[in-house]
C-alpha positions as CSV (number, residue, x, y, z in Angstrom):
1,M,-8.4,-14.1,-1.4
2,N,-4.6,-14.4,-1.3
3,H,-3.2,-14.9,2.2
4,D,0.5,-14.5,2.7
5,N,3.0,-14.1,5.4
6,K,3.5,-10.3,4.8
7,G,0.8,-9.2,7.3
8,Y,-2.0,-8.5,4.9
9,C,-4.4,-10.3,2.5
10,L,-4.5,-9.2,-1.2
11,Q,-8.1,-9.5,-2.2
12,R,-8.1,-7.9,-5.7
13,L,-5.4,-6.6,-8.0
14,E,-5.8,-4.9,-11.4
15,N,-3.0,-3.5,-13.6
16,L,-4.8,-1.1,-15.9
17,S,-2.6,-0.9,-19.0
18,G,0.4,0.4,-17.1
19,Q,-1.5,3.7,-16.3
20,R,-2.9,2.7,-13.0
21,I,-2.7,-0.1,-10.5
22,S,-5.8,-0.8,-8.4
23,A,-6.0,-3.2,-5.5
24,T,-8.0,-4.1,-2.4
25,V,-6.2,-5.5,0.7
26,R,-7.1,-6.2,4.3
27,A,-4.8,-6.5,7.3
28,P,-6.2,-9.1,9.6
29,A,-6.2,-8.5,13.4
30,S,-3.6,-11.3,13.7
31,S,-1.2,-9.3,11.4
32,V,2.3,-8.8,12.7
33,W,1.9,-5.1,11.8
34,F,-0.5,-4.7,14.7
35,S,1.8,-6.3,17.3
36,G,2.6,-3.6,19.8
37,H,1.1,-0.9,17.7
38,F,-1.0,-0.4,20.0
39,P,-2.3,-3.3,22.1
40,Q,-5.5,-1.5,23.3
41,D,-6.0,0.6,20.2
42,P,-4.5,-1.2,17.1
43,V,-3.7,0.9,14.1
44,L,-1.8,0.0,10.8
45,P,1.5,1.9,11.0
46,G,2.5,4.2,8.2
47,I,5.5,2.1,7.3
48,A,3.2,-0.9,6.8
49,Q,1.1,1.2,4.5
50,L,4.1,2.1,2.4
51,F,5.2,-1.6,2.4
52,I,1.9,-2.7,1.1
53,V,2.0,-0.1,-1.7
54,L,5.4,-1.4,-2.7
55,Q,4.2,-5.0,-2.6
56,V,1.2,-4.0,-4.8
57,I,3.5,-2.4,-7.4
58,E,5.7,-5.6,-7.4
59,E,2.7,-7.9,-7.7
60,A,1.1,-5.9,-10.5
61,T,4.3,-5.4,-12.5
62,K,5.9,-8.8,-11.7
63,R,9.1,-6.9,-11.0
64,A,10.9,-6.4,-7.7
65,V,11.3,-2.8,-6.5
66,V,13.5,-1.0,-4.0
67,L,12.2,2.1,-2.2
68,Q,14.5,5.0,-2.6
69,K,12.6,8.0,-1.3
70,V,9.2,9.0,0.0
71,H,7.7,12.4,-0.9
72,R,4.8,14.4,0.3
73,T,3.1,11.6,2.2
74,K,0.1,12.6,4.4
75,Y,-1.7,10.3,6.7
76,R,-5.3,11.4,7.2
77,R,-7.2,8.5,8.7
78,V,-6.3,5.7,11.0
79,I,-6.6,2.2,9.5
80,R,-7.8,-0.5,11.9
81,P,-7.6,-4.3,11.7
82,E,-9.9,-6.0,9.2
83,E,-10.7,-2.8,7.3
84,E,-10.8,-3.1,3.6
85,I,-8.2,-0.8,2.0
86,E,-8.6,0.4,-1.5
87,I,-5.2,1.2,-3.1
88,S,-4.6,3.3,-6.3
89,V,-1.1,3.6,-7.7
90,S,0.0,5.4,-10.9
91,P,3.2,6.7,-12.4
92,A,3.8,10.3,-11.4
93,D,4.1,12.9,-14.1
94,N,6.5,11.0,-16.4
95,A,9.1,11.0,-13.7
96,A,11.1,7.8,-13.9
97,G,10.5,5.6,-10.9
98,Q,8.1,7.9,-9.2
99,W,4.6,6.7,-8.2
100,R,1.6,8.5,-6.8
101,F,-0.5,6.4,-4.4
102,E,-3.7,6.8,-2.4
103,L,-5.2,4.5,0.2
104,T,-8.9,4.8,1.1
105,V,-11.1,3.1,3.7
106,E,-14.8,3.3,3.5
107,K,-14.4,6.0,0.8
108,Q,-12.4,8.1,3.2
109,L,-8.8,9.1,2.3
110,A,-6.4,7.4,4.7
111,C,-3.1,8.1,3.1
112,R,-1.8,9.9,0.0
113,G,1.7,10.5,-1.3
114,R,4.5,9.9,-3.7
115,L,7.4,7.5,-3.6
116,Q,10.5,6.8,-5.7
117,A,11.3,3.2,-6.3
118,Q,13.7,1.5,-8.6
119,F,13.0,-1.7,-10.4
120,V,15.6,-4.4,-9.6
121,E,16.9,-6.1,-12.7
């Protein structure tokens, strides 16, 4: 398990021939993301979920990315501390720099959307 100072633990990462990235992460209860969000009922904020998706893309491609735009993102399930999050990311319909992503927890859809991100050279 890879622990880092980004507020989550990367447990598994696979880059499947550039067609799809698959990862498993967990945000521990001590994560900075839960600080103040909300003390008696902690949830992983939507911005944290997007951050983790971007980090997974960077880790899988070994290239830095800059978020440009978020499209059609829907949050369907609350993510709690310590829950295992399955992440799937793939290029979107041959559109340069666009990625489709999906986060699931216990086989339930937590978040789905698209984002545009540019690789930093």
